[in-house]
N, CA and C atoms of all chains as a GROMACS GRO file, in nm:
protein
  648
    1MET      N    1   3.354   4.108   9.370
    1MET     CA    2   3.480   3.986   9.305
    1MET      C    3   3.601   4.078   9.395
    2LYS      N    4   3.690   3.934   9.440
    2LYS     CA    5   3.790   4.000   9.525
    2LYS      C    6   3.892   3.934   9.506
    3ASN      N    7   4.045   3.980   9.489
    3ASN     CA    8   4.151   3.894   9.465
    3ASN      C    9   4.226   3.890   9.576
    4LYS      N   10   4.286   3.760   9.557
    4LYS     CA   11   4.371   3.753   9.699
    4LYS      C   12   4.488   3.672   9.654
    5SER      N   13   4.642   3.723   9.649
    5SER     CA   14   4.703   3.618   9.550
    5SER      C   15   4.780   3.531   9.695
    6LYS      N   16   4.798   3.394   9.653
    6LYS     CA   17   4.840   3.343   9.723
    6LYS      C   18   5.000   3.285   9.726
    7LYS      N   19   5.028   3.223   9.617
    7LYS     CA   20   5.187   3.192   9.579
    7LYS      C   21   5.204   3.292   9.439
    8GLN      N   22   5.334   3.296   9.414
    8GLN     CA   23   5.434   3.337   9.308
    8GLN      C   24   5.359   3.306   9.200
    9ASN      N   25   5.299   3.359   9.093
    9ASN     CA   26   5.246   3.328   8.956
    9ASN      C   27   5.134   3.256   8.959
   10GLN      N   28   5.074   3.308   9.085
   10GLN     CA   29   4.902   3.253   9.089
   10GLN      C   30   4.842   3.353   9.168
   11ILE      N   31   4.699   3.344   9.134
   11ILE     CA   32   4.607   3.445   9.219
   11ILE      C   33   4.449   3.364   9.189
   12ILE      N   34   4.383   3.409   9.329
   12ILE     CA   35   4.275   3.392   9.323
   12ILE      C   36   4.187   3.493   9.301
   13ILE      N   37   4.085   3.458   9.226
   13ILE     CA   38   4.005   3.575   9.208
   13ILE      C   39   3.848   3.479   9.237
   14LYS      N   40   3.802   3.581   9.369
   14LYS     CA   41   3.673   3.548   9.445
   14LYS      C   42   3.532   3.580   9.375
   15VAL      N   43   3.441   3.555   9.310
   15VAL     CA   44   3.320   3.531   9.240
   15VAL      C   45   3.221   3.523   9.294
   16ASN      N   46   3.114   3.646   9.280
   16ASN     CA   47   2.962   3.617   9.381
   16ASN      C   48   2.907   3.566   9.272
   17PRO      N   49   2.849   3.463   9.268
   17PRO     CA   50   2.769   3.344   9.169
   17PRO      C   51   2.618   3.450   9.142
   18LYS      N   52   2.564   3.542   9.250
   18LYS     CA   53   2.511   3.594   9.220
   18LYS      C   54   2.468   3.684   9.115
   19VAL      N   55   2.591   3.746   9.083
   19VAL     CA   56   2.631   3.867   9.003
   19VAL      C   57   2.692   3.801   8.844
   20TYR      N   58   2.803   3.695   8.855
   20TYR     CA   59   2.816   3.634   8.734
   20TYR      C   60   2.819   3.471   8.738
   21PRO      N   61   2.695   3.442   8.669
   21PRO     CA   62   2.652   3.318   8.714
   21PRO      C   63   2.789   3.195   8.637
   22LEU      N   64   2.756   3.114   8.685
   22LEU     CA   65   2.861   2.968   8.664
   22LEU      C   66   2.914   2.978   8.492
   23GLU      N   67   2.790   2.984   8.409
   23GLU     CA   68   2.808   2.961   8.298
   23GLU      C   69   2.899   3.109   8.221
   24ALA      N   70   2.910   3.225   8.265
   24ALA     CA   71   3.011   3.302   8.256
   24ALA      C   72   3.121   3.318   8.329
   25VAL      N   73   3.148   3.199   8.415
   25VAL     CA   74   3.286   3.183   8.492
   25VAL      C   75   3.328   3.064   8.402
   26TYR      N   76   3.277   2.969   8.354
   26TYR     CA   77   3.316   2.877   8.257
   26TYR      C   78   3.370   2.915   8.110
   27GLY      N   79   3.290   3.017   8.067
   27GLY     CA   80   3.299   3.130   7.931
   27GLY      C   81   3.470   3.202   7.920
   28ALA      N   82   3.462   3.296   8.075
   28ALA     CA   83   3.574   3.365   8.071
   28ALA      C   84   3.699   3.260   8.104
   29SER      N   85   3.668   3.132   8.142
   29SER     CA   86   3.801   3.044   8.229
   29SER      C   87   3.807   2.989   8.045
   30TYR      N   88   3.746   2.935   7.976
   30TYR     CA   89   3.797   2.900   7.854
   30TYR      C   90   3.855   2.951   7.769
   31VAL      N   91   3.834   3.099   7.750
   31VAL     CA   92   3.931   3.222   7.676
   31VAL      C   93   4.054   3.172   7.739
   32PHE      N   94   4.051   3.180   7.843
   32PHE     CA   95   4.222   3.207   7.896
   32PHE      C   96   4.252   3.064   7.929
   33LEU      N   97   4.232   2.966   7.874
   33LEU     CA   98   4.278   2.842   7.879
   33LEU      C   99   4.429   2.810   7.819
   34ASP      N  100   4.456   2.885   7.708
   34ASP     CA  101   4.594   2.892   7.645
   34ASP      C  102   4.696   3.018   7.734
   35ARG      N  103   4.628   3.071   7.796
   35ARG     CA  104   4.726   3.175   7.859
   35ARG      C  105   4.784   3.143   7.999
   36ALA      N  106   4.673   3.080   8.051
   36ALA     CA  107   4.700   3.067   8.179
   36ALA      C  108   4.654   2.871   8.240
   37TYR      N  109   4.689   2.806   8.388
   37TYR     CA  110   4.575   2.735   8.445
   37TYR      C  111   4.492   2.779   8.503
   38ILE      N  112   4.342   2.702   8.481
   38ILE     CA  113   4.253   2.801   8.570
   38ILE      C  114   4.212   2.675   8.663
   39PHE      N  115   4.180   2.671   8.796
   39PHE     CA  116   4.117   2.569   8.876
   39PHE      C  117   3.988   2.627   8.930
   40LEU      N  118   3.909   2.565   8.923
   40LEU     CA  119   3.790   2.611   8.978
   40LEU      C  120   3.735   2.583   9.071
   41GLU      N  121   3.757   2.660   9.199
   41GLU     CA  122   3.724   2.587   9.355
   41GLU      C  123   3.603   2.668   9.411
   42GLY      N  124   3.542   2.626   9.543
   42GLY     CA  125   3.452   2.666   9.617
   42GLY      C  126   3.317   2.620   9.632
   43ASP      N  127   3.240   2.710   9.643
   43ASP     CA  128   3.063   2.627   9.649
   43ASP      C  129   3.026   2.778   9.525
   44PRO      N  130   2.957   2.647   9.426
   44PRO     CA  131   2.872   2.767   9.343
   44PRO      C  132   2.758   2.816   9.331
   45LYS      N  133   2.730   2.836   9.488
   45LYS     CA  134   2.619   2.896   9.497
   45LYS      C  135   2.626   3.022   9.658
   46LYS      N  136   2.734   3.011   9.686
   46LYS     CA  137   2.811   3.123   9.748
   46LYS      C  138   2.918   3.162   9.689
   47GLU      N  139   3.032   3.096   9.669
   47GLU     CA  140   3.171   3.169   9.647
   47GLU      C  141   3.205   3.112   9.551
   48ILE      N  142   3.228   3.138   9.387
   48ILE     CA  143   3.323   3.087   9.335
   48ILE      C  144   3.450   3.131   9.362
   49ARG      N  145   3.599   3.056   9.346
   49ARG     CA  146   3.680   3.084   9.381
   49ARG      C  147   3.772   3.037   9.222
   50VAL      N  148   3.811   3.131   9.184
   50VAL     CA  149   3.886   3.087   9.018
   50VAL      C  150   4.049   3.092   9.037
   51ARG      N  151   4.114   3.009   9.046
   51ARG     CA  152   4.255   3.003   9.071
   51ARG      C  153   4.331   3.005   8.920
   52LEU      N  154   4.426   3.152   8.917
   52LEU     CA  155   4.451   3.175   8.780
   52LEU      C  156   4.628   3.168   8.833
   53LYS      N  157   4.719   3.054   8.744
   53LYS     CA  158   4.798   3.062   8.774
   53LYS      C  159   4.862   3.078   8.626
   54ALA      N  160   4.982   3.161   8.581
   54ALA     CA  161   4.996   3.270   8.464
   54ALA      C  162   5.082   3.095   8.412
   55LYS      N  163   5.094   3.048   8.264
   55LYS     CA  164   5.189   2.954   8.246
   55LYS      C  165   5.316   2.969   8.256
   56GLU      N  166   5.352   3.122   8.225
   56GLU     CA  167   5.477   3.138   8.212
   56GLU      C  168   5.548   3.227   8.348
   57GLU      N  169   5.628   3.233   8.384
   57GLU     CA  170   5.666   3.304   8.483
   57GLU      C  171   5.661   3.467   8.498
   58THR      N  172   5.584   3.490   8.512
   58THR     CA  173   5.520   3.661   8.517
   58THR      C  174   5.573   3.727   8.618
   59GLY      N  175   5.588   3.870   8.636
   59GLY     CA  176   5.606   3.948   8.706
   59GLY      C  177   5.455   4.015   8.760
   60LYS      N  178   5.473   4.076   8.858
   60LYS     CA  179   5.295   4.140   8.920
   60LYS      C  180   5.188   4.224   8.865
   61GLY      N  181   5.315   4.288   8.776
   61GLY     CA  182   5.189   4.335   8.691
   61GLY      C  183   5.144   4.294   8.580
   62ARG      N  184   5.248   4.191   8.549
   62ARG     CA  185   5.128   4.075   8.377
   62ARG      C  186   5.038   3.998   8.472
   63LEU      N  187   5.053   4.008   8.584
   63LEU     CA  188   4.979   3.910   8.686
   63LEU      C  189   4.841   3.970   8.688
   64LYS      N  190   4.824   4.113   8.720
   64LYS     CA  191   4.743   4.215   8.768
   64LYS      C  192   4.667   4.207   8.634
   65ASN      N  193   4.712   4.220   8.513
   65ASN     CA  194   4.682   4.262   8.352
   65ASN      C  195   4.560   4.140   8.379
   66LEU      N  196   4.631   4.002   8.421
   66LEU     CA  197   4.595   3.885   8.334
   66LEU      C  198   4.483   3.882   8.419
   67ILE      N  199   4.421   3.974   8.524
   67ILE     CA  200   4.350   3.967   8.628
   67ILE      C  201   4.247   4.040   8.591
   68GLY      N  202   4.254   4.140   8.543
   68GLY     CA  203   4.182   4.248   8.479
   68GLY      C  204   4.096   4.159   8.362
   69GLU      N  205   4.148   4.123   8.240
   69GLU     CA  206   4.167   4.083   8.112
   69GLU      C  207   4.034   4.017   8.155
   70PHE      N  208   4.072   3.893   8.316
   70PHE     CA  209   3.958   3.796   8.307
   70PHE      C  210   3.816   3.866   8.338
   71GLN      N  211   3.870   3.935   8.447
   71GLN     CA  212   3.733   4.009   8.501
   71GLN      C  213   3.624   4.059   8.358
   72ASN      N  214   3.700   4.149   8.304
   72ASN     CA  215   3.631   4.189   8.160
   72ASN      C  216   3.581   4.067   8.085
   73GLU      N  217   3.647   3.960   8.094
   73GLU     CA  218   3.581   3.847   8.045
   73GLU      C  219   3.449   3.787   8.047
   74LEU      N  220   3.450   3.762   8.227
   74LEU     CA  221   3.343   3.745   8.301
   74LEU      C  222   3.228   3.849   8.220
   75LEU      N  223   3.277   3.976   8.251
   75LEU     CA  224   3.148   4.072   8.242
   75LEU      C  225   3.089   4.021   8.107
   76ASN      N  226   3.177   4.029   8.020
   76ASN     CA  227   3.162   4.008   7.870
   76ASN      C  228   3.041   3.880   7.839
   77TYR      N  229   3.113   3.762   7.946
   77TYR     CA  230   3.003   3.644   7.921
   77TYR      C  231   2.897   3.624   7.973
   78ALA      N  232   2.853   3.724   8.111
   78ALA     CA  233   2.775   3.736   8.205
   78ALA      C  234   2.659   3.786   8.120
   79LEU      N  235   2.699   3.928   8.046
   79LEU     CA  236   2.608   3.993   7.950
   79LEU      C  237   2.549   3.902   7.833
   80ARG      N  238   2.637   3.856   7.778
   80ARG     CA  239   2.623   3.726   7.643
   80ARG      C  240   2.486   3.664   7.736
   81ASN      N  241   2.498   3.584   7.832
   81ASN     CA  242   2.472   3.483   7.868
   81ASN      C  243   2.328   3.583   7.872
   82GLU      N  244   2.311   3.675   7.963
   82GLU     CA  245   2.144   3.741   7.955
   82GLU      C  246   2.112   3.742   7.861
   83ILE      N  247   2.160   3.866   7.744
   83ILE     CA  248   2.078   3.855   7.649
   83ILE      C  249   2.074   3.728   7.564
   84SER      N  250   2.160   3.638   7.547
   84SER     CA  251   2.072   3.512   7.486
   84SER      C  252   1.983   3.448   7.568
   85LYS      N  253   1.942   3.436   7.712
   85LYS     CA  254   1.834   3.417   7.796
   85LYS      C  255   1.707   3.497   7.775
   86ARG      N  256   1.773   3.640   7.713
   86ARG     CA  257   1.659   3.702   7.673
   86ARG      C  258   1.573   3.673   7.533
   87ASN      N  259   1.688   3.646   7.466
   87ASN     CA  260   1.636   3.606   7.301
   87ASN      C  261   1.588   3.514   7.262
   88ALA      N  262   1.596   3.414   7.360
   88ALA     CA  263   1.596   3.283   7.326
   88ALA      C  264   1.498   3.279   7.258
   89LYS      N  265   1.332   3.319   7.277
   89LYS     CA  266   1.220   3.280   7.190
   89LYS      C  267   1.235   3.350   7.055
   90ILE      N  268   1.254   3.472   7.055
   90ILE     CA  269   1.287   3.529   6.922
   90ILE      C  270   1.407   3.408   6.804
   91ARG      N  271   1.499   3.358   6.908
   91ARG     CA  272   1.616   3.319   6.813
   91ARG      C  273   1.542   3.186   6.768
   92GLU      N  274   1.465   3.098   6.879
   92GLU     CA  275   1.377   2.947   6.833
   92GLU      C  276   1.287   3.014   6.710
   93TYR      N  277   1.182   3.075   6.697
   93TYR     CA  278   1.118   3.179   6.627
   93TYR      C  279   1.261   3.171   6.476
   94ILE      N  280   1.318   3.256   6.484
   94ILE     CA  281   1.420   3.332   6.339
   94ILE      C  282   1.443   3.112   6.288
   95VAL      N  283   1.518   3.061   6.378
   95VAL     CA  284   1.550   2.918   6.315
   95VAL      C  285   1.416   2.842   6.306
   96ALA      N  286   1.333   2.865   6.316
   96ALA     CA  287   1.172   2.784   6.284
   96ALA      C  288   1.162   2.851   6.161
   97GLN      N  289   1.151   2.967   6.138
   97GLN     CA  290   1.110   3.007   6.004
   97GLN      C  291   1.224   3.011   5.863
   98ALA      N  292   1.349   3.002   5.906
   98ALA     CA  293   1.398   2.961   5.854
   98ALA      C  294   1.420   2.811   5.772
   99LEU      N  295   1.396   2.703   5.884
   99LEU     CA  296   1.375   2.594   5.822
   99LEU      C  297   1.257   2.561   5.747
  100PHE      N  298   1.174   2.631   5.782
  100PHE     CA  299   1.006   2.661   5.708
  100PHE      C  300   1.069   2.666   5.556
  101ALA      N  301   1.102   2.806   5.559
  101ALA     CA  302   1.130   2.851   5.415
  101ALA      C  303   1.196   2.763   5.326
  102SER      N  304   1.338   2.651   5.362
  102SER     CA  305   1.411   2.577   5.324
  102SER      C  306   1.352   2.478   5.239
  103ASN      N  307   1.226   2.430   5.315
  103ASN     CA  308   1.143   2.311   5.252
  103ASN      C  309   0.994   2.311   5.334
  104PRO      N  310   0.929   2.374   5.314
  104PRO     CA  311   0.788   2.398   5.367
  104PRO      C  312   0.724   2.278   5.342
  105GLU      N  313   0.679   2.200   5.264
  105GLU     CA  314   0.657   2.072   5.259
  105GLU      C  315   0.666   2.009   5.392
  106GLU      N  316   0.781   1.972   5.424
  106GLU     CA  317   0.830   1.877   5.539
  106GLU      C  318   0.752   1.933   5.660
  107PHE      N  319   0.677   2.050   5.647
  107PHE     CA  320   0.630   2.122   5.794
  107PHE      C  321   0.485   2.133   5.731
  108LYS      N  322   0.410   2.083   5.646
  108LYS     CA  323   0.304   2.080   5.621
  108LYS      C  324   0.244   2.003   5.727
  109GLU      N  325   0.084   2.035   5.738
  109GLU     CA  326   0.006   1.951   5.865
  109GLU      C  327  -0.056   1.818   5.769
  110PRO      N  328  -0.044   1.735   5.831
  110PRO     CA  329  -0.118   1.611   5.752
  110PRO      C  330  -0.297   1.673   5.763
  111GLU      N  331  -0.337   1.614   5.656
  111GLU     CA  332  -0.495   1.630   5.655
  111GLU      C  333  -0.545   1.542   5.756
  112ALA      N  334  -0.627   1.628   5.797
  112ALA     CA  335  -0.734   1.559   5.925
  112ALA      C  336  -0.784   1.428   5.888
  113GLU      N  337  -0.815   1.311   5.964
  113GLU     CA  338  -0.851   1.216   5.963
  113GLU      C  339  -1.036   1.218   5.880
  114TYR      N  340  -1.118   1.315   5.972
  114TYR     CA  341  -1.226   1.368   5.958
  114TYR      C  342  -1.267   1.409   5.766
  115LYS      N  343  -1.136   1.460   5.742
  115LYS     CA  344  -1.194   1.537   5.594
  115LYS      C  345  -1.202   1.429   5.490
  116LYS      N  346  -1.142   1.289   5.493
  116LYS     CA  347  -1.113   1.230   5.402
  116LYS      C  348  -1.275   1.154   5.406
  117ASP      N  349  -1.334   1.143   5.510
  117ASP     CA  350  -1.494   1.063   5.524
  117ASP      C  351  -1.478   0.940   5.483
  118ALA      N  352  -1.388   0.889   5.528
  118ALA     CA  353  -1.379   0.716   5.569
  118ALA      C  354  -1.501   0.617   5.507
  119PHE      N  355  -1.594   0.656   5.580
  119PHE     CA  356  -1.774   0.590   5.620
  119PHE      C  357  -1.854   0.684   5.515
  120ASN      N  358  -1.790   0.776   5.445
  120ASN     CA  359  -1.892   0.817   5.355
  120ASN      C  360  -2.039   0.856   5.435
  121ILE      N  361  -2.019   0.934   5.511
  121ILE     CA  362  -2.121   0.976   5.593
  121ILE      C  363  -2.195   1.106   5.496
  122ALA      N  364  -2.130   1.197   5.436
  122ALA     CA  365  -2.177   1.296   5.388
  122ALA      C  366  -2.242   1.267   5.272
  123ALA      N  367  -2.224   1.162   5.237
  123ALA     CA  368  -2.322   1.146   5.095
  123ALA      C  369  -2.427   1.126   5.138
  124PRO      N  370  -2.566   1.192   5.033
  124PRO     CA  371  -2.700   1.188   5.092
  124PRO      C  372  -2.761   1.020   5.068
  125TRP      N  373  -2.831   1.042   5.089
  125TRP     CA  374  -2.881   0.902   5.113
  125TRP      C  375  -2.942   0.827   4.967
  126GLU      N  376  -3.000   0.899   4.917
  126GLU     CA  377  -3.017   0.875   4.773
  126GLU      C  378  -2.923   0.821   4.677
  127GLU      N  379  -2.799   0.875   4.710
  127GLU     CA  380  -2.689   0.838   4.667
  127GLU      C  381  -2.634   0.719   4.694
  128LYS      N  382  -2.660   0.718   4.775
  128LYS     CA  383  -2.626   0.576   4.826
  128LYS      C  384  -2.676   0.421   4.809
  129TYR      N  385  -2.826   0.479   4.870
  129TYR     CA  386  -2.891   0.352   4.849
  129TYR      C  387  -3.000   0.363   4.771
  130GLY      N  388  -3.032   0.488   4.672
  130GLY     CA  389  -3.109   0.510   4.526
  130GLY      C  390  -3.250   0.546   4.606
  131LYS      N  391  -3.331   0.589   4.541
  131LYS     CA  392  -3.475   0.672   4.589
  131LYS      C  393  -3.509   0.543   4.674
  132LYS      N  394  -3.576   0.669   4.801
  132LYS     CA  395  -3.685   0.573   4.847
  132LYS      C  396  -3.774   0.490   4.821
  133SER      N  397  -3.812   0.395   4.862
  133SER     CA  398  -3.925   0.313   4.810
  133SER      C  399  -4.086   0.374   4.863
  134LYS      N  400  -4.183   0.329   4.820
  134LYS     CA  401  -4.318   0.349   4.835
  134LYS      C  402  -4.332   0.342   4.959
  135LYS      N  403  -4.324   0.243   5.052
  135LYS     CA  404  -4.380   0.182   5.152
  135LYS      C  405  -4.311   0.326   5.234
  136ILE      N  406  -4.148   0.300   5.237
  136ILE     CA  407  -4.051   0.373   5.332
  136ILE      C  408  -4.186   0.537   5.337
  137ARG      N  409  -4.192   0.590   5.193
  137ARG     CA  410  -4.272   0.735   5.157
  137ARG      C  411  -4.352   0.727   5.264
  138LYS      N  412  -4.430   0.649   5.257
  138LYS     CA  413  -4.559   0.639   5.297
  138LYS      C  414  -4.589   0.634   5.491
  139ARG      N  415  -4.462   0.554   5.514
  139ARG     CA  416  -4.427   0.543   5.709
  139ARG      C  417  -4.421   0.701   5.707
  140SER      N  418  -4.312   0.744   5.635
  140SER     CA  419  -4.251   0.868   5.677
  140SER      C  420  -4.368   0.959   5.700
  141LYS      N  421  -4.452   0.945   5.600
  141LYS     CA  422  -4.536   1.097   5.582
  141LYS      C  423  -4.675   1.043   5.683
  142ASN      N  424  -4.685   0.916   5.745
  142ASN     CA  425  -4.770   0.911   5.882
  142ASN      C  426  -4.700   0.958   6.006
  143LYS      N  427  -4.604   0.938   5.980
  143LYS     CA  428  -4.540   0.944   6.126
  143LYS      C  429  -4.513   1.083   6.106
  144ILE      N  430  -4.498   1.178   6.023
  144ILE     CA  431  -4.512   1.324   6.009
  144ILE      C  432  -4.636   1.398   6.052
  145LYS      N  433  -4.758   1.292   6.024
  145LYS     CA  434  -4.890   1.343   6.025
  145LYS      C  435  -4.884   1.314   6.163
  146LYS      N  436  -4.872   1.249   6.256
  146LYS     CA  437  -4.873   1.193   6.401
  146LYS      C  438  -4.864   1.276   6.481
  147LYS      N  439  -4.740   1.360   6.449
  147LYS     CA  440  -4.656   1.471   6.552
  147LYS      C  441  -4.773   1.548   6.513
  148MET      N  442   5.375   1.021   9.233
  148MET     CA  443   5.252   1.036   9.213
  148MET      C  444   5.191   1.163   9.224
  149ILE      N  445   5.053   1.206   9.145
  149ILE     CA  446   5.031   1.318   9.171
  149ILE      C  447   4.861   1.284   9.220
  150THR      N  448   4.795   1.400   9.292
  150THR     CA  449   4.676   1.327   9.319
  150THR      C  450   4.544   1.458   9.290
  151ILE      N  451   4.491   1.430   9.188
  151ILE     CA  452   4.415   1.611   9.171
  151ILE      C  453   4.275   1.550   9.273
  152ASN      N  454   4.250   1.657   9.295
  152ASN     CA  455   4.075   1.646   9.350
  152ASN      C  456   3.976   1.732   9.265
  153PHE      N  457   3.873   1.685   9.189
  153PHE     CA  458   3.802   1.827   9.117
  153PHE      C  459   3.631   1.790   9.165
  154ASN      N  460   3.636   1.905   9.196
  154ASN     CA  461   3.511   1.973   9.274
  154ASN      C  462   3.424   1.914   9.209
  155LYS      N  463   3.285   1.823   9.228
  155LYS     CA  464   3.188   1.802   9.132
  155LYS      C  465   3.086   1.948   9.106
  156ASP      N  466   3.115   2.004   9.159
  156ASP     CA  467   3.006   2.091   9.128
  156ASP      C  468   3.070   2.182   9.032
  157PHE      N  469   3.184   2.194   8.958
  157PHE     CA  470   3.237   2.228   8.875
  157PHE      C  471   3.264   2.150   8.742
  158TYR      N  472   3.316   1.998   8.787
  158TYR     CA  473   3.349   1.950   8.684
  158TYR      C  474   3.294   1.821   8.672
  159ASN      N  475   3.310   1.773   8.559
  159ASN     CA  476   3.190   1.683   8.493
  159ASN      C  477   3.283   1.540   8.499
  160LEU      N  478   3.216   1.417   8.588
  160LEU     CA  479   3.292   1.275   8.542
  160LEU      C  480   3.336   1.243   8.408
  161LYS      N  481   3.227   1.282   8.290
  161LYS     CA  482   3.255   1.212   8.168
  161LYS      C  483   3.395   1.274   8.131
  162ALA      N  484   3.390   1.413   8.174
  162ALA     CA  485   3.538   1.550   8.098
  162ALA      C  486   3.645   1.442   8.180
  163ALA      N  487   3.624   1.426   8.311
  163ALA     CA  488   3.751   1.378   8.332
  163ALA      C  489   3.827   1.219   8.304
  164LYS      N  490   3.662   1.138   8.243
  164LYS     CA  491   3.714   1.010   8.175
  164LYS      C  492   3.768   1.083   8.053
  165SER      N  493   3.711   1.134   7.965
  165SER     CA  494   3.769   1.160   7.840
  165SER      C  495   3.891   1.228   7.847
  166ALA      N  496   3.968   1.310   7.940
  166ALA     CA  497   4.087   1.363   7.987
  166ALA      C  498   4.151   1.264   7.958
  167ILE      N  499   4.108   1.141   8.066
  167ILE     CA  500   4.256   1.017   8.078
  167ILE      C  501   4.216   0.989   7.989
  168LYS      N  502   4.120   0.950   7.900
  168LYS     CA  503   4.161   0.891   7.758
  168LYS      C  504   4.311   0.939   7.657
  169ALA      N  505   4.276   1.128   7.675
  169ALA     CA  506   4.351   1.169   7.591
  169ALA      C  507   4.495   1.149   7.623
  170TYR      N  508   4.510   1.145   7.814
  170TYR     CA  509   4.670   1.186   7.862
  170TYR      C  510   4.688   1.011   7.875
  171LYS      N  511   4.657   0.926   7.836
  171LYS     CA  512   4.669   0.789   7.868
  171LYS      C  513   4.812   0.743   7.838
  172ASN      N  514   4.876   0.808   7.701
  172ASN     CA  515   5.020   0.766   7.696
  172ASN      C  516   5.114   0.845   7.746
  173LEU      N  517   5.059   0.945   7.872
  173LEU     CA  518   5.128   1.035   7.880
  173LEU      C  519   5.224   0.987   8.079
  174ALA      N  520   5.066   0.913   8.094
  174ALA     CA  521   5.074   0.880   8.263
  174ALA      C  522   4.995   0.745   8.286
  175GLY      N  523   5.045   0.736   8.421
  175GLY     CA  524   4.918   0.631   8.457
  175GLY      C  525   4.782   0.665   8.507
  176PHE      N  526   4.704   0.674   8.520
  176PHE     CA  527   4.562   0.668   8.596
  176PHE      C  528   4.490   0.614   8.634
  177GLU      N  529   4.444   0.654   8.786
  177GLU     CA  530   4.349   0.594   8.847
  177GLU      C  531   4.263   0.668   8.875
  178LEU      N  532   4.114   0.655   8.846
  178LEU     CA  533   3.992   0.723   8.888
  178LEU      C  534   3.901   0.694   9.005
  179LYS      N  535   3.874   0.771   9.128
  179LYS     CA  536   3.809   0.753   9.224
  179LYS      C  537   3.689   0.864   9.224
  180GLU      N  538   3.594   0.794   9.271
  180GLU     CA  539   3.477   0.917   9.316
  180GLU      C  540   3.404   0.901   9.429
  181ASN      N  541   3.396   1.005   9.464
  181ASN     CA  542   3.303   1.051   9.633
  181ASN      C  543   3.213   1.148   9.588
  182LYS      N  544   3.189   1.168   9.739
  182LYS     CA  545   3.019   1.240   9.697
  182LYS      C  546   3.053   1.391   9.675
  183LYS      N  547   3.187   1.420   9.706
  183LYS     CA  548   3.179   1.564   9.649
  183LYS      C  549   3.325   1.587   9.554
  184PHE      N  550   3.394   1.513   9.539
  184PHE     CA  551   3.483   1.500   9.431
  184PHE      C  552   3.533   1.374   9.349
  185ILE      N  553   3.595   1.398   9.226
  185ILE     CA  554   3.664   1.346   9.175
  185ILE      C  555   3.785   1.343   9.182
  186GLU      N  556   3.863   1.158   9.200
  186GLU     CA  557   3.972   1.192   9.248
  186GLU      C  558   4.058   1.130   9.153
  187VAL      N  559   4.162   1.217   9.066
  187VAL     CA  560   4.230   1.147   8.993
  187VAL      C  561   4.336   1.109   9.018
  188ILE      N  562   4.439   1.016   9.011
  188ILE     CA  563   4.558   0.984   9.030
  188ILE      C  564   4.704   0.965   8.892
  189LEU      N  565   4.749   1.034   8.907
  189LEU     CA  566   4.886   1.068   8.823
  189LEU      C  567   4.929   0.934   8.866
  190LYS      N  568   4.999   0.855   8.802
  190LYS     CA  569   5.139   0.749   8.842
  190LYS      C  570   5.246   0.768   8.736
  191ASN      N  571   5.352   0.763   8.754
  191ASN     CA  572   5.461   0.739   8.657
  191ASN      C  573   5.440   0.869   8.522
  192PRO      N  574   5.404   0.971   8.576
  192PRO     CA  575   5.404   1.009   8.484
  192PRO      C  576   5.547   1.060   8.374
  193ASP      N  577   5.512   1.098   8.254
  193ASP     CA  578   5.608   1.110   8.119
  193ASP      C  579   5.748   1.226   8.214
  194LYS      N  580   5.876   1.199   8.198
  194LYS     CA  581   5.949   1.266   8.233
  194LYS      C  582   5.972   1.421   8.160
  195ALA      N  583   5.952   1.382   8.044
  195ALA     CA  584   5.974   1.523   7.993
  195ALA      C  585   5.789   1.595   7.993
  196PHE      N  586   5.688   1.610   8.101
  196PHE     CA  587   5.628   1.675   8.094
  196PHE      C  588   5.546   1.654   8.250
  197LYS      N  589   5.679   1.620   8.315
  197LYS     CA  590   5.615   1.593   8.502
  197LYS      C  591   5.575   1.718   8.568
  198LYS      N  592   5.647   1.826   8.532
  198LYS     CA  593   5.618   1.996   8.571
  198LYS      C  594   5.492   2.064   8.516
  199ILE      N  595   5.465   1.978   8.433
  199ILE     CA  596   5.321   2.048   8.417
  199ILE      C  597   5.173   2.004   8.362
  200ILE      N  598   5.231   1.845   8.343
  200ILE     CA  599   5.150   1.752   8.316
  200ILE      C  600   5.037   1.754   8.393
  201LYS      N  601   5.018   1.825   8.541
  201LYS     CA  602   4.899   1.818   8.630
  201LYS      C  603   4.786   1.939   8.564
  202ASP      N  604   4.914   2.047   8.575
  202ASP     CA  605   4.815   2.132   8.553
  202ASP      C  606   4.727   2.178   8.402
  203GLU      N  607   4.802   2.139   8.329
  203GLU     CA  608   4.728   2.113   8.153
  203GLU      C  609   4.643   1.998   8.165
  204PHE      N  610   4.639   1.862   8.260
  204PHE     CA  611   4.510   1.767   8.280
  204PHE      C  612   4.414   1.864   8.350
  205CYS      N  613   4.400   1.979   8.409
  205CYS     CA  614   4.319   2.002   8.474
  205CYS      C  615   4.256   2.096   8.378
  206ASN      N  616   4.347   2.176   8.316
  206ASN     CA  617   4.303   2.254   8.202
  206ASN      C  618   4.174   2.211   8.050
  207TYR      N  619   4.235   2.064   8.048
  207TYR     CA  620   4.189   1.996   7.966
  207TYR      C  621   4.049   1.948   8.060
  208VAL      N  622   4.051   1.899   8.144
  208VAL     CA  623   3.939   1.898   8.152
  208VAL      C  624   3.822   1.948   8.233
  209LEU      N  625   3.851   2.073   8.224
  209LEU     CA  626   3.798   2.215   8.260
  209LEU      C  627   3.744   2.253   8.115
  210ALA      N  628   3.811   2.215   8.003
  210ALA     CA  629   3.744   2.277   7.868
  210ALA      C  630   3.661   2.153   7.839
  211GLU      N  631   3.692   2.065   7.837
  211GLU     CA  632   3.568   1.954   7.850
  211GLU      C  633   3.453   1.965   7.914
  212THR      N  634   3.462   2.023   8.014
  212THR     CA  635   3.334   2.027   8.118
  212THR      C  636   3.242   2.116   8.041
  213LYS      N  637   3.319   2.235   7.985
  213LYS     CA  638   3.273   2.344   7.934
  213LYS      C  639   3.196   2.276   7.819
  214ASN      N  640   3.248   2.182   7.732
  214ASN     CA  641   3.187   2.141   7.616
  214ASN      C  642   3.103   2.058   7.635
  215VAL      N  643   3.074   1.971   7.743
  215VAL     CA  644   2.985   1.894   7.784
  215VAL      C  645   2.860   1.967   7.808
  216LYS      N  646   2.870   2.043   7.889
  216LYS     CA  647   2.763   2.162   7.907
  216LYS      C  648   2.731   2.258   7.836
   0.00000   0.00000   0.00000
C-alpha cells in the first residue's frame, strides 16, 4: 500500500487488490464517508487508487491520521470479508435451523405419492375381487402341474 | 457546469441514477454512459452548495454503490 499526496487536503492511497479485495475497499470507504470525500479510481484487478479528501481544512498531521485510520479499517474489512466467506456454510445452517425451529410444520416434506397407493395395488386379490372361482383355481393348479 | 466521470469498475449506474434522483432539487443533471465511464454533468448547481455539491454527490454515489452490491 502506497500513499502519495497530490494536492493539499487530499491524498491518494494505492491499494493492492490481491491483498485487500474490492469489498474491503467499499467497506472502509463507507465508514469514512462522514469524515472525508472518497473517490475510487484505477483498475480493480491491478491497483485500486483511493483518493481521500478531507471535508474540512486539515493539517498534514491530521491527514496522516486519517490515512492510518483508513488503512486500519481496510484491514478490518478484509478480515471480516475472509471470515464471512469461511463461515458462510455454518451461518446458513444456523439460520436454517432457527427457521425450522420457529415453524417445523412448514418445512415438513410432503408425503410421497406412492405411499398413498392411489390404484390400490397393495390390496390382496381376494379383498379386491372376492374369492377365486372353481374354474380359476383348476386352471392355476393345471399350470403348476405342467411346470 | 461540472463534469464527473465515474469508473464503471467501481461505480454502479443504478447508484448514479439514485443519486441524481436525490440531488435533483440542487442542480440540473445529465447522464451519459460509455464503455468505461458513467458521465454525470451538473448544470446550474445551487449557489449555496456549489463548492461541495460535486464531492457530496460522489460520496452519495459511492454509498449507493456499496448498498447495491
